KOLZA-69019 format. One record per residue (C-alpha): residue in three letters; residue number from 1; x, z, y. Coordinates in Angstrom, 2 decimals. Last residue first. Layout:
! KOLZA-69019
<site><residuo>ALA</residuo><num>NUM</num><c1>X</c1><c3>Z</c3><c2>Y</c2></site>
...
This chain:
! KOLZA-69019
<site><residuo>LEU</residuo><num>257</num><c1>-13.83</c1><c3>-15.90</c3><c2>-4.85</c2></site>
<site><residuo>ASP</residuo><num>256</num><c1>-15.68</c1><c3>-16.79</c3><c2>-1.51</c2></site>
<site><residuo>THR</residuo><num>255</num><c1>-19.25</c1><c3>-16.12</c3><c2>-2.61</c2></site>
<site><residuo>ARG</residuo><num>254</num><c1>-18.87</c1><c3>-12.29</c3><c2>-2.70</c2></site>
<site><residuo>ASP</residuo><num>253</num><c1>-22.04</c1><c3>-10.78</c3><c2>-3.82</c2></site>
<site><residuo>ALA</residuo><num>252</num><c1>-20.67</c1><c3>-8.46</c3><c2>-6.68</c2></site>
<site><residuo>LEU</residuo><num>251</num><c1>-17.85</c1><c3>-7.20</c3><c2>-4.47</c2></site>
<site><residuo>ARG</residuo><num>250</num><c1>-19.24</c1><c3>-3.81</c3><c2>-3.60</c2></site>
<site><residuo>GLU</residuo><num>249</num><c1>-20.81</c1><c3>-3.19</c3><c2>-6.90</c2></site>
<site><residuo>GLN</residuo><num>248</num><c1>-17.76</c1><c3>-4.21</c3><c2>-8.80</c2></site>
<site><residuo>ALA</residuo><num>247</num><c1>-15.93</c1><c3>-1.81</c3><c2>-6.68</c2></site>
<site><residuo>ARG</residuo><num>246</num><c1>-18.24</c1><c3>1.04</c3><c2>-7.19</c2></site>
<site><residuo>ARG</residuo><num>245</num><c1>-18.00</c1><c3>0.37</c3><c2>-11.13</c2></site>
<site><residuo>LEU</residuo><num>244</num><c1>-14.26</c1><c3>0.41</c3><c2>-10.76</c2></site>
<site><residuo>ASP</residuo><num>243</num><c1>-14.20</c1><c3>3.63</c3><c2>-9.07</c2></site>
<site><residuo>ASP</residuo><num>242</num><c1>-16.49</c1><c3>5.22</c3><c2>-11.84</c2></site>
<site><residuo>PRO</residuo><num>241</num><c1>-14.03</c1><c3>3.83</c3><c2>-14.55</c2></site>
<site><residuo>THR</residuo><num>240</num><c1>-11.24</c1><c3>5.69</c3><c2>-12.70</c2></site>
<site><residuo>ASP</residuo><num>239</num><c1>-8.44</c1><c3>4.92</c3><c2>-10.30</c2></site>
<site><residuo>VAL</residuo><num>238</num><c1>-9.78</c1><c3>2.22</c3><c2>-8.15</c2></site>
<site><residuo>GLY</residuo><num>237</num><c1>-8.96</c1><c3>2.90</c3><c2>-4.42</c2></site>
<site><residuo>LEU</residuo><num>236</num><c1>-11.92</c1><c3>2.02</c3><c2>-2.25</c2></site>
<site><residuo>PRO</residuo><num>235</num><c1>-10.52</c1><c3>1.02</c3><c2>1.16</c2></site>
<site><residuo>VAL</residuo><num>234</num><c1>-10.93</c1><c3>3.63</c3><c2>3.90</c2></site>
<site><residuo>SER</residuo><num>233</num><c1>-12.36</c1><c3>2.42</c3><c2>7.10</c2></site>
<site><residuo>ASP</residuo><num>232</num><c1>-11.77</c1><c3>2.32</c3><c2>10.99</c2></site>
<site><residuo>VAL</residuo><num>231</num><c1>-8.20</c1><c3>2.05</c3><c2>11.52</c2></site>
<site><residuo>ILE</residuo><num>230</num><c1>-5.29</c1><c3>4.43</c3><c2>12.95</c2></site>
<site><residuo>GLN</residuo><num>229</num><c1>-1.80</c1><c3>3.05</c3><c2>12.84</c2></site>
<site><residuo>ALA</residuo><num>228</num><c1>0.42</c1><c3>5.58</c3><c2>11.11</c2></site>
<site><residuo>ASP</residuo><num>227</num><c1>4.13</c1><c3>5.98</c3><c2>12.28</c2></site>
<site><residuo>ILE</residuo><num>226</num><c1>6.78</c1><c3>7.12</c3><c2>9.81</c2></site>
<site><residuo>ARG</residuo><num>225</num><c1>10.35</c1><c3>8.20</c3><c2>11.09</c2></site>
<site><residuo>MET</residuo><num>224</num><c1>13.20</c1><c3>8.83</c3><c2>8.71</c2></site>
<site><residuo>GLY</residuo><num>223</num><c1>14.81</c1><c3>12.25</c3><c2>8.90</c2></site>
<site><residuo>ALA</residuo><num>222</num><c1>15.78</c1><c3>12.59</c3><c2>5.18</c2></site>
<site><residuo>GLU</residuo><num>221</num><c1>12.83</c1><c3>15.06</c3><c2>4.61</c2></site>
<site><residuo>LEU</residuo><num>220</num><c1>10.41</c1><c3>12.57</c3><c2>6.38</c2></site>
<site><residuo>ALA</residuo><num>219</num><c1>11.33</c1><c3>9.91</c3><c2>3.79</c2></site>
<site><residuo>ARG</residuo><num>218</num><c1>11.06</c1><c3>12.03</c3><c2>0.88</c2></site>
<site><residuo>LEU</residuo><num>217</num><c1>7.56</c1><c3>13.11</c3><c2>2.18</c2></site>
<site><residuo>GLN</residuo><num>216</num><c1>6.41</c1><c3>9.68</c3><c2>1.47</c2></site>
<site><residuo>GLU</residuo><num>215</num><c1>6.54</c1><c3>10.15</c3><c2>-2.23</c2></site>
<site><residuo>LEU</residuo><num>214</num><c1>3.62</c1><c3>12.71</c3><c2>-2.33</c2></site>
<site><residuo>SER</residuo><num>213</num><c1>3.46</c1><c3>14.64</c3><c2>-5.38</c2></site>
<site><residuo>GLU</residuo><num>212</num><c1>2.99</c1><c3>17.83</c3><c2>-3.06</c2></site>
<site><residuo>ARG</residuo><num>211</num><c1>5.92</c1><c3>19.97</c3><c2>-4.66</c2></site>
<site><residuo>LYS</residuo><num>210</num><c1>7.78</c1><c3>17.09</c3><c2>-5.84</c2></site>
<site><residuo>GLU</residuo><num>209</num><c1>7.86</c1><c3>15.49</c3><c2>-2.39</c2></site>
<site><residuo>LEU</residuo><num>208</num><c1>8.55</c1><c3>18.59</c3><c2>-0.82</c2></site>
<site><residuo>PRO</residuo><num>207</num><c1>11.76</c1><c3>19.38</c3><c2>-2.83</c2></site>
<site><residuo>SER</residuo><num>206</num><c1>12.96</c1><c3>15.75</c3><c2>-2.43</c2></site>
<site><residuo>PRO</residuo><num>205</num><c1>13.16</c1><c3>12.82</c3><c2>-5.16</c2></site>
<site><residuo>PRO</residuo><num>204</num><c1>16.67</c1><c3>11.23</c3><c2>-4.75</c2></site>
<site><residuo>LEU</residuo><num>203</num><c1>17.39</c1><c3>8.75</c3><c2>-1.98</c2></site>
<site><residuo>ALA</residuo><num>202</num><c1>18.37</c1><c3>5.29</c3><c2>-2.87</c2></site>
<site><residuo>VAL</residuo><num>201</num><c1>14.83</c1><c3>3.99</c3><c2>-2.72</c2></site>
<site><residuo>PHE</residuo><num>200</num><c1>14.37</c1><c3>5.25</c3><c2>0.86</c2></site>
<site><residuo>ARG</residuo><num>199</num><c1>17.81</c1><c3>3.77</c3><c2>2.32</c2></site>
<site><residuo>ALA</residuo><num>198</num><c1>16.87</c1><c3>0.25</c3><c2>0.72</c2></site>
<site><residuo>LEU</residuo><num>197</num><c1>13.22</c1><c3>0.45</c3><c2>2.15</c2></site>
<site><residuo>ALA</residuo><num>196</num><c1>14.57</c1><c3>1.52</c3><c2>5.63</c2></site>
<site><residuo>ALA</residuo><num>195</num><c1>17.01</c1><c3>-1.32</c3><c2>5.60</c2></site>
<site><residuo>ARG</residuo><num>194</num><c1>14.31</c1><c3>-3.92</c3><c2>4.81</c2></site>
<site><residuo>ARG</residuo><num>193</num><c1>12.02</c1><c3>-2.50</c3><c2>7.65</c2></site>
<site><residuo>TYR</residuo><num>192</num><c1>9.14</c1><c3>-1.12</c3><c2>5.74</c2></site>
<site><residuo>ALA</residuo><num>191</num><c1>5.31</c1><c3>-1.73</c3><c2>5.96</c2></site>
<site><residuo>TYR</residuo><num>190</num><c1>3.37</c1><c3>0.70</c3><c2>3.86</c2></site>
<site><residuo>ILE</residuo><num>189</num><c1>-0.17</c1><c3>0.98</c3><c2>2.18</c2></site>
<site><residuo>GLY</residuo><num>188</num><c1>-1.44</c1><c3>4.25</c3><c2>0.97</c2></site>
<site><residuo>VAL</residuo><num>187</num><c1>-4.14</c1><c3>5.03</c3><c2>3.28</c2></site>
<site><residuo>HIS</residuo><num>186</num><c1>-3.72</c1><c3>8.80</c3><c2>4.77</c2></site>
<site><residuo>HIS</residuo><num>185</num><c1>-6.94</c1><c3>10.49</c3><c2>5.74</c2></site>
<site><residuo>TYR</residuo><num>184</num><c1>-6.80</c1><c3>11.84</c3><c2>9.18</c2></site>
<site><residuo>LEU</residuo><num>183</num><c1>-8.20</c1><c3>15.14</c3><c2>10.53</c2></site>
<site><residuo>PRO</residuo><num>182</num><c1>-9.88</c1><c3>15.32</c3><c2>14.00</c2></site>
<site><residuo>GLY</residuo><num>181</num><c1>-9.83</c1><c3>18.41</c3><c2>16.20</c2></site>
<site><residuo>GLU</residuo><num>180</num><c1>-10.28</c1><c3>22.14</c3><c2>16.25</c2></site>
<site><residuo>GLY</residuo><num>179</num><c1>-7.93</c1><c3>24.37</c3><c2>14.34</c2></site>
<site><residuo>TRP</residuo><num>178</num><c1>-5.77</c1><c3>24.10</c3><c2>11.37</c2></site>
<site><residuo>PRO</residuo><num>177</num><c1>-3.73</c1><c3>20.77</c3><c2>10.68</c2></site>
<site><residuo>ALA</residuo><num>176</num><c1>-4.26</c1><c3>20.51</c3><c2>7.83</c2></site>
<site><residuo>THR</residuo><num>175</num><c1>-6.58</c1><c3>20.86</c3><c2>4.83</c2></site>
<site><residuo>ALA</residuo><num>174</num><c1>-4.19</c1><c3>20.76</c3><c2>1.96</c2></site>
<site><residuo>ARG</residuo><num>173</num><c1>-3.15</c1><c3>17.60</c3><c2>0.00</c2></site>
<site><residuo>THR</residuo><num>172</num><c1>-0.42</c1><c3>17.11</c3><c2>2.58</c2></site>
<site><residuo>PHE</residuo><num>171</num><c1>1.69</c1><c3>14.65</c3><c2>4.81</c2></site>
<site><residuo>TYR</residuo><num>170</num><c1>3.87</c1><c3>15.69</c3><c2>7.60</c2></site>
<site><residuo>LEU</residuo><num>169</num><c1>5.08</c1><c3>14.92</c3><c2>11.01</c2></site>
<site><residuo>ALA</residuo><num>168</num><c1>3.69</c1><c3>11.57</c3><c2>11.12</c2></site>
<site><residuo>ARG</residuo><num>167</num><c1>3.67</c1><c3>9.77</c3><c2>14.55</c2></site>
<site><residuo>LEU</residuo><num>166</num><c1>0.25</c1><c3>8.85</c3><c2>15.00</c2></site>
<site><residuo>ARG</residuo><num>165</num><c1>-1.33</c1><c3>5.73</c3><c2>16.56</c2></site>
<site><residuo>ASP</residuo><num>164</num><c1>-4.65</c1><c3>4.89</c3><c2>17.95</c2></site>
<site><residuo>PRO</residuo><num>163</num><c1>-4.13</c1><c3>7.03</c3><c2>21.10</c2></site>
<site><residuo>LEU</residuo><num>162</num><c1>-1.27</c1><c3>4.84</c3><c2>22.06</c2></site>
<site><residuo>ASP</residuo><num>161</num><c1>-0.13</c1><c3>5.66</c3><c2>25.64</c2></site>
<site><residuo>ALA</residuo><num>160</num><c1>0.08</c1><c3>9.21</c3><c2>24.96</c2></site>
<site><residuo>GLY</residuo><num>159</num><c1>0.94</c1><c3>8.96</c3><c2>21.32</c2></site>
<site><residuo>PRO</residuo><num>158</num><c1>-0.59</c1><c3>10.97</c3><c2>18.83</c2></site>
<site><residuo>ALA</residuo><num>157</num><c1>1.38</c1><c3>13.51</c3><c2>16.96</c2></site>
<site><residuo>GLY</residuo><num>156</num><c1>0.75</c1><c3>13.83</c3><c2>13.32</c2></site>
<site><residuo>VAL</residuo><num>155</num><c1>-0.38</c1><c3>15.61</c3><c2>10.21</c2></site>
<site><residuo>ILE</residuo><num>154</num><c1>-1.63</c1><c3>13.04</c3><c2>7.92</c2></site>
<site><residuo>LYS</residuo><num>153</num><c1>-4.08</c1><c3>14.06</c3><c2>5.12</c2></site>
<site><residuo>VAL</residuo><num>152</num><c1>-4.16</c1><c3>13.03</c3><c2>1.33</c2></site>
<site><residuo>VAL</residuo><num>151</num><c1>-7.56</c1><c3>12.96</c3><c2>-0.16</c2></site>
<site><residuo>ASN</residuo><num>150</num><c1>-7.02</c1><c3>14.07</c3><c2>-3.77</c2></site>
<site><residuo>PRO</residuo><num>149</num><c1>-6.80</c1><c3>17.64</c3><c2>-2.40</c2></site>
<site><residuo>ASN</residuo><num>148</num><c1>-10.31</c1><c3>17.51</c3><c2>-1.16</c2></site>
<site><residuo>THR</residuo><num>147</num><c1>-10.77</c1><c3>20.18</c3><c2>1.59</c2></site>
<site><residuo>LYS</residuo><num>146</num><c1>-11.25</c1><c3>17.72</c3><c2>4.43</c2></site>
<site><residuo>GLU</residuo><num>145</num><c1>-12.94</c1><c3>15.16</c3><c2>2.09</c2></site>
<site><residuo>ALA</residuo><num>144</num><c1>-15.99</c1><c3>17.49</c3><c2>1.73</c2></site>
<site><residuo>GLU</residuo><num>143</num><c1>-16.55</c1><c3>17.36</c3><c2>5.31</c2></site>
<site><residuo>HIS</residuo><num>142</num><c1>-17.11</c1><c3>13.77</c3><c2>5.49</c2></site>
<site><residuo>THR</residuo><num>141</num><c1>-15.82</c1><c3>12.01</c3><c2>8.77</c2></site>
<site><residuo>ILE</residuo><num>140</num><c1>-12.27</c1><c3>11.82</c3><c2>8.11</c2></site>
<site><residuo>GLU</residuo><num>139</num><c1>-10.22</c1><c3>9.67</c3><c2>10.79</c2></site>
<site><residuo>VAL</residuo><num>138</num><c1>-8.62</c1><c3>6.93</c3><c2>8.93</c2></site>
<site><residuo>GLY</residuo><num>137</num><c1>-4.78</c1><c3>6.47</c3><c2>8.62</c2></site>
<site><residuo>LEU</residuo><num>136</num><c1>-2.44</c1><c3>3.42</c3><c2>8.12</c2></site>
<site><residuo>THR</residuo><num>135</num><c1>1.33</c1><c3>3.18</c3><c2>7.20</c2></site>
<site><residuo>ALA</residuo><num>134</num><c1>4.61</c1><c3>2.08</c3><c2>9.11</c2></site>
<site><residuo>ILE</residuo><num>133</num><c1>8.15</c1><c3>2.84</c3><c2>8.03</c2></site>
<site><residuo>ASP</residuo><num>132</num><c1>11.35</c1><c3>3.03</c3><c2>10.00</c2></site>
<site><residuo>VAL</residuo><num>131</num><c1>9.87</c1><c3>3.51</c3><c2>13.33</c2></site>
<site><residuo>ALA</residuo><num>130</num><c1>12.47</c1><c3>3.72</c3><c2>16.29</c2></site>
<site><residuo>PRO</residuo><num>129</num><c1>12.25</c1><c3>-0.01</c3><c2>17.01</c2></site>
<site><residuo>ASP</residuo><num>128</num><c1>8.46</c1><c3>0.32</c3><c2>18.10</c2></site>
<site><residuo>SER</residuo><num>127</num><c1>6.86</c1><c3>-3.02</c3><c2>17.26</c2></site>
<site><residuo>LEU</residuo><num>126</num><c1>7.04</c1><c3>-1.55</c3><c2>13.81</c2></site>
<site><residuo>PRO</residuo><num>125</num><c1>3.97</c1><c3>0.56</c3><c2>14.69</c2></site>
<site><residuo>ALA</residuo><num>124</num><c1>1.72</c1><c3>-2.66</c3><c2>14.39</c2></site>
<site><residuo>LEU</residuo><num>123</num><c1>2.64</c1><c3>-3.93</c3><c2>10.94</c2></site>
<site><residuo>VAL</residuo><num>122</num><c1>0.13</c1><c3>-1.72</c3><c2>9.37</c2></site>
<site><residuo>ALA</residuo><num>121</num><c1>-2.76</c1><c3>-3.76</c3><c2>11.32</c2></site>
<site><residuo>GLU</residuo><num>120</num><c1>-2.12</c1><c3>-6.97</c3><c2>9.23</c2></site>
<site><residuo>ILE</residuo><num>119</num><c1>-3.06</c1><c3>-5.26</c3><c2>5.96</c2></site>
<site><residuo>ASP</residuo><num>118</num><c1>-5.96</c1><c3>-3.54</c3><c2>7.82</c2></site>
<site><residuo>SER</residuo><num>117</num><c1>-7.33</c1><c3>-7.08</c3><c2>9.06</c2></site>
<site><residuo>PRO</residuo><num>116</num><c1>-7.51</c1><c3>-8.29</c3><c2>5.32</c2></site>
<site><residuo>PRO</residuo><num>115</num><c1>-10.09</c1><c3>-5.43</c3><c2>4.79</c2></site>
<site><residuo>ILE</residuo><num>114</num><c1>-9.19</c1><c3>-3.52</c3><c2>1.45</c2></site>
<site><residuo>THR</residuo><num>113</num><c1>-11.79</c1><c3>-3.89</c3><c2>-1.05</c2></site>
<site><residuo>PRO</residuo><num>112</num><c1>-9.56</c1><c3>-4.67</c3><c2>-3.94</c2></site>
<site><residuo>LEU</residuo><num>111</num><c1>-7.38</c1><c3>-1.68</c3><c2>-3.40</c2></site>
<site><residuo>ASP</residuo><num>110</num><c1>-5.79</c1><c3>-1.04</c3><c2>-6.83</c2></site>
<site><residuo>GLY</residuo><num>109</num><c1>-2.75</c1><c3>-3.15</c3><c2>-6.48</c2></site>
<site><residuo>GLN</residuo><num>108</num><c1>-1.28</c1><c3>-1.00</c3><c2>-3.93</c2></site>
<site><residuo>LEU</residuo><num>107</num><c1>0.19</c1><c3>-2.88</c3><c2>-0.88</c2></site>
<site><residuo>ASN</residuo><num>106</num><c1>3.97</c1><c3>-2.35</c3><c2>-0.18</c2></site>
<site><residuo>ILE</residuo><num>105</num><c1>4.54</c1><c3>-4.56</c3><c2>3.12</c2></site>
<site><residuo>ILE</residuo><num>104</num><c1>8.03</c1><c3>-5.60</c3><c2>3.50</c2></site>
<site><residuo>THR</residuo><num>103</num><c1>9.71</c1><c3>-6.65</c3><c2>6.86</c2></site>
<site><residuo>ASP</residuo><num>102</num><c1>13.03</c1><c3>-8.40</c3><c2>7.54</c2></site>
<site><residuo>ALA</residuo><num>101</num><c1>12.51</c1><c3>-11.15</c3><c2>5.11</c2></site>
<site><residuo>ARG</residuo><num>100</num><c1>15.65</c1><c3>-13.45</c3><c2>5.08</c2></site>
<site><residuo>GLY</residuo><num>99</num><c1>17.92</c1><c3>-11.36</c3><c2>2.76</c2></site>
<site><residuo>GLU</residuo><num>98</num><c1>19.32</c1><c3>-14.19</c3><c2>0.75</c2></site>
<site><residuo>PRO</residuo><num>97</num><c1>18.11</c1><c3>-12.69</c3><c2>-2.44</c2></site>
<site><residuo>ASP</residuo><num>96</num><c1>14.34</c1><c3>-13.01</c3><c2>-1.34</c2></site>
<site><residuo>LEU</residuo><num>95</num><c1>12.13</c1><c3>-12.92</c3><c2>-4.28</c2></site>
<site><residuo>LYS</residuo><num>94</num><c1>14.47</c1><c3>-11.44</c3><c2>-6.93</c2></site>
<site><residuo>GLY</residuo><num>93</num><c1>16.05</c1><c3>-8.85</c3><c2>-4.60</c2></site>
<site><residuo>LEU</residuo><num>92</num><c1>12.62</c1><c3>-7.98</c3><c2>-3.23</c2></site>
<site><residuo>ALA</residuo><num>91</num><c1>11.12</c1><c3>-7.50</c3><c2>-6.81</c2></site>
<site><residuo>GLU</residuo><num>90</num><c1>13.51</c1><c3>-4.86</c3><c2>-7.38</c2></site>
<site><residuo>PHE</residuo><num>89</num><c1>12.63</c1><c3>-3.19</c3><c2>-4.28</c2></site>
<site><residuo>ILE</residuo><num>88</num><c1>9.06</c1><c3>-3.58</c3><c2>-5.04</c2></site>
<site><residuo>ARG</residuo><num>87</num><c1>9.40</c1><c3>-1.70</c3><c2>-8.16</c2></site>
<site><residuo>ASP</residuo><num>86</num><c1>11.28</c1><c3>1.17</c3><c2>-6.73</c2></site>
<site><residuo>SER</residuo><num>85</num><c1>8.51</c1><c3>1.56</c3><c2>-3.97</c2></site>
<site><residuo>GLY</residuo><num>84</num><c1>5.87</c1><c3>1.25</c3><c2>-6.57</c2></site>
<site><residuo>SER</residuo><num>83</num><c1>7.19</c1><c3>4.45</c3><c2>-8.22</c2></site>
<site><residuo>GLN</residuo><num>82</num><c1>9.12</c1><c3>5.80</c3><c2>-11.39</c2></site>
<site><residuo>HIS</residuo><num>81</num><c1>10.31</c1><c3>2.23</c3><c2>-12.53</c2></site>
<site><residuo>ASP</residuo><num>80</num><c1>11.12</c1><c3>2.03</c3><c2>-16.25</c2></site>
<site><residuo>GLU</residuo><num>79</num><c1>9.20</c1><c3>-1.12</c3><c2>-17.12</c2></site>
<site><residuo>ARG</residuo><num>78</num><c1>11.55</c1><c3>-3.56</c3><c2>-15.36</c2></site>
<site><residuo>THR</residuo><num>77</num><c1>10.37</c1><c3>-6.27</c3><c2>-12.98</c2></site>
<site><residuo>MET</residuo><num>76</num><c1>8.65</c1><c3>-9.61</c3><c2>-13.56</c2></site>
<site><residuo>VAL</residuo><num>75</num><c1>7.65</c1><c3>-11.43</c3><c2>-10.34</c2></site>
<site><residuo>ALA</residuo><num>74</num><c1>4.37</c1><c3>-13.14</c3><c2>-9.62</c2></site>
<site><residuo>GLU</residuo><num>73</num><c1>3.10</c1><c3>-15.85</c3><c2>-6.99</c2></site>
<site><residuo>PHE</residuo><num>72</num><c1>-0.57</c1><c3>-16.57</c3><c2>-6.71</c2></site>
<site><residuo>GLY</residuo><num>71</num><c1>-2.59</c1><c3>-19.64</c3><c2>-7.88</c2></site>
<site><residuo>ALA</residuo><num>70</num><c1>-5.22</c1><c3>-17.82</c3><c2>-10.03</c2></site>
<site><residuo>ALA</residuo><num>69</num><c1>-3.25</c1><c3>-18.69</c3><c2>-13.19</c2></site>
<site><residuo>ARG</residuo><num>68</num><c1>-0.17</c1><c3>-17.07</c3><c2>-11.68</c2></site>
<site><residuo>VAL</residuo><num>67</num><c1>-1.74</c1><c3>-13.81</c3><c2>-11.27</c2></site>
<site><residuo>ALA</residuo><num>66</num><c1>-3.26</c1><c3>-13.91</c3><c2>-14.67</c2></site>
<site><residuo>GLU</residuo><num>65</num><c1>0.13</c1><c3>-14.88</c3><c2>-16.19</c2></site>
<site><residuo>ALA</residuo><num>64</num><c1>1.88</c1><c3>-12.19</c3><c2>-14.36</c2></site>
<site><residuo>VAL</residuo><num>63</num><c1>-0.79</c1><c3>-9.68</c3><c2>-15.53</c2></site>
<site><residuo>ASP</residuo><num>62</num><c1>-0.39</c1><c3>-10.56</c3><c2>-19.08</c2></site>
<site><residuo>PRO</residuo><num>61</num><c1>3.49</c1><c3>-10.64</c3><c2>-19.01</c2></site>
<site><residuo>SER</residuo><num>60</num><c1>3.48</c1><c3>-6.90</c3><c2>-17.80</c2></site>
<site><residuo>ASP</residuo><num>59</num><c1>6.07</c1><c3>-5.30</c3><c2>-15.77</c2></site>
<site><residuo>THR</residuo><num>58</num><c1>4.67</c1><c3>-6.26</c3><c2>-12.58</c2></site>
<site><residuo>ALA</residuo><num>57</num><c1>5.61</c1><c3>-7.39</c3><c2>-8.89</c2></site>
<site><residuo>VAL</residuo><num>56</num><c1>2.87</c1><c3>-9.39</c3><c2>-7.28</c2></site>
<site><residuo>ALA</residuo><num>55</num><c1>3.64</c1><c3>-11.76</c3><c2>-4.54</c2></site>
<site><residuo>VAL</residuo><num>54</num><c1>2.31</c1><c3>-12.66</c3><c2>-1.10</c2></site>
<site><residuo>ARG</residuo><num>53</num><c1>4.23</c1><c3>-14.40</c3><c2>1.80</c2></site>
<site><residuo>GLY</residuo><num>52</num><c1>3.34</c1><c3>-12.76</c3><c2>5.04</c2></site>
<site><residuo>ALA</residuo><num>51</num><c1>0.65</c1><c3>-11.09</c3><c2>7.20</c2></site>
<site><residuo>GLY</residuo><num>50</num><c1>-1.85</c1><c3>-13.85</c3><c2>7.18</c2></site>
<site><residuo>SER</residuo><num>49</num><c1>-4.41</c1><c3>-11.15</c3><c2>6.14</c2></site>
<site><residuo>GLU</residuo><num>48</num><c1>-6.47</c1><c3>-13.74</c3><c2>3.77</c2></site>
<site><residuo>LEU</residuo><num>47</num><c1>-3.16</c1><c3>-13.92</c3><c2>1.51</c2></site>
<site><residuo>ALA</residuo><num>46</num><c1>-3.16</c1><c3>-9.99</c3><c2>1.07</c2></site>
<site><residuo>ARG</residuo><num>45</num><c1>-6.91</c1><c3>-10.01</c3><c2>0.46</c2></site>
<site><residuo>ALA</residuo><num>44</num><c1>-6.59</c1><c3>-12.66</c3><c2>-2.21</c2></site>
<site><residuo>ALA</residuo><num>43</num><c1>-3.68</c1><c3>-10.71</c3><c2>-3.68</c2></site>
<site><residuo>VAL</residuo><num>42</num><c1>-5.93</c1><c3>-7.66</c3><c2>-3.89</c2></site>
<site><residuo>HIS</residuo><num>41</num><c1>-8.82</c1><c3>-9.69</c3><c2>-5.61</c2></site>
<site><residuo>VAL</residuo><num>40</num><c1>-6.35</c1><c3>-11.09</c3><c2>-8.01</c2></site>
<site><residuo>ILE</residuo><num>39</num><c1>-5.11</c1><c3>-7.80</c3><c2>-8.94</c2></site>
<site><residuo>MET</residuo><num>38</num><c1>-8.77</c1><c3>-6.63</c3><c2>-9.66</c2></site>
<site><residuo>PRO</residuo><num>37</num><c1>-9.11</c1><c3>-9.38</c3><c2>-12.35</c2></site>
<site><residuo>ARG</residuo><num>36</num><c1>-11.66</c1><c3>-12.02</c3><c2>-11.54</c2></site>
<site><residuo>GLY</residuo><num>35</num><c1>-15.29</c1><c3>-12.64</c3><c2>-12.55</c2></site>
<site><residuo>ALA</residuo><num>34</num><c1>-16.99</c1><c3>-10.37</c3><c2>-10.00</c2></site>
<site><residuo>ILE</residuo><num>33</num><c1>-14.61</c1><c3>-7.57</c3><c2>-10.85</c2></site>
<site><residuo>SER</residuo><num>32</num><c1>-12.84</c1><c3>-7.70</c3><c2>-14.19</c2></site>
<site><residuo>ALA</residuo><num>31</num><c1>-10.09</c1><c3>-5.09</c3><c2>-14.88</c2></site>
<site><residuo>LEU</residuo><num>30</num><c1>-6.72</c1><c3>-6.91</c3><c2>-15.28</c2></site>
<site><residuo>PRO</residuo><num>29</num><c1>-4.83</c1><c3>-4.61</c3><c2>-12.85</c2></site>
<site><residuo>LYS</residuo><num>28</num><c1>-6.43</c1><c3>-1.40</c3><c2>-14.47</c2></site>
<site><residuo>GLY</residuo><num>27</num><c1>-5.26</c1><c3>-2.03</c3><c2>-18.11</c2></site>
<site><residuo>PRO</residuo><num>26</num><c1>-5.92</c1><c3>1.67</c3><c2>-18.82</c2></site>
<site><residuo>LEU</residuo><num>25</num><c1>-7.80</c1><c3>3.49</c3><c2>-16.27</c2></site>
<site><residuo>ARG</residuo><num>24</num><c1>-7.15</c1><c3>7.20</c3><c2>-16.01</c2></site>
<site><residuo>THR</residuo><num>23</num><c1>-3.59</c1><c3>6.94</c3><c2>-17.74</c2></site>
<site><residuo>SER</residuo><num>22</num><c1>-2.57</c1><c3>3.71</c3><c2>-15.99</c2></site>
<site><residuo>ALA</residuo><num>21</num><c1>0.12</c1><c3>2.04</c3><c2>-17.88</c2></site>
<site><residuo>MET</residuo><num>20</num><c1>-0.63</c1><c3>-1.60</c3><c2>-16.99</c2></site>
<site><residuo>ARG</residuo><num>19</num><c1>1.66</c1><c3>-1.89</c3><c2>-13.91</c2></site>
<site><residuo>ALA</residuo><num>18</num><c1>1.16</c1><c3>-3.60</c3><c2>-10.68</c2></site>
<site><residuo>PRO</residuo><num>17</num><c1>3.16</c1><c3>-3.49</c3><c2>-7.48</c2></site>
<site><residuo>ILE</residuo><num>16</num><c1>1.72</c1><c3>-5.68</c3><c2>-4.61</c2></site>
<site><residuo>ILE</residuo><num>15</num><c1>4.59</c1><c3>-7.27</c3><c2>-2.49</c2></site>
<site><residuo>ILE</residuo><num>14</num><c1>3.61</c1><c3>-8.48</c3><c2>0.84</c2></site>
<site><residuo>LEU</residuo><num>13</num><c1>6.70</c1><c3>-10.30</c3><c2>2.46</c2></site>
<site><residuo>ARG</residuo><num>12</num><c1>7.69</c1><c3>-10.96</c3><c2>6.01</c2></site>
<site><residuo>PRO</residuo><num>11</num><c1>10.34</c1><c3>-12.97</c3><c2>7.74</c2></site>
<site><residuo>MET</residuo><num>10</num><c1>8.48</c1><c3>-16.25</c3><c2>6.42</c2></site>
<site><residuo>PHE</residuo><num>9</num><c1>10.97</c1><c3>-18.68</c3><c2>5.04</c2></site>
<site><residuo>ALA</residuo><num>8</num><c1>9.13</c1><c3>-19.13</c3><c2>1.77</c2></site>
<site><residuo>SER</residuo><num>7</num><c1>6.45</c1><c3>-20.40</c3><c2>3.69</c2></site>
<site><residuo>CYS</residuo><num>6</num><c1>2.88</c1><c3>-19.03</c3><c2>3.07</c2></site>
<site><residuo>ARG</residuo><num>5</num><c1>0.41</c1><c3>-21.60</c3><c2>1.98</c2></site>
<site><residuo>ARG</residuo><num>4</num><c1>2.46</c1><c3>-22.12</c3><c2>-0.97</c2></site>
<site><residuo>PHE</residuo><num>3</num><c1>1.25</c1><c3>-19.03</c3><c2>-2.55</c2></site>
<site><residuo>LEU</residuo><num>2</num><c1>-2.15</c1><c3>-20.81</c3><c2>-3.18</c2></site>
<site><residuo>MET</residuo><num>1</num><c1>-0.95</c1><c3>-23.03</c3><c2>-5.72</c2></site>
């Protein structure tokens, strides 16, 4: 089984939440891309990263069966979770009840084109003990994305000695910050310290989170620190049938599946 390549004693876990109840693309995790379910592609990218033990957290027996058939680890979770963070926290308790894992990566199950190196890169900000949660950002190069509310922007302060890293001050769907200078697209992958994840899921939804429909604002409003590592490419998020067709085109020639 593939998941045995990663030791159960590794201090990091990559948990991929997957649910079937997508409104825009029903059955999304099992959508076929180059002959394999999308969720299997994401798990394979996670394994390639070498960033930790890989498991899929799902409420669907069909997803769990497909994941296990491909040689990956799956864990069943409740159906009533409101967010991927809640789902991975439940899965963490089942996968690592002894508390050995000190870092948990939350990798969305609809990113089949994410480079494995970017999954590893999300860990970099946690080298600073003051950082609670790490994530990724990419400089926006297409003008249309600057005003697109579906492209979430990071408003952050760059470090003087780490120009490829931002300390997040805010996340927004608006065009921000104002004035000359780069804008950054937020990539929705997170690395949590275990204690930070436990604190985060215990918090109630916050006012700005509800206003912007951005879960990460809950952490900022609670005084938690989020830093973003800047990478070079935005992975294709599969939310619609058109996105799925693009992913199928991009991965059609993969010979290592």
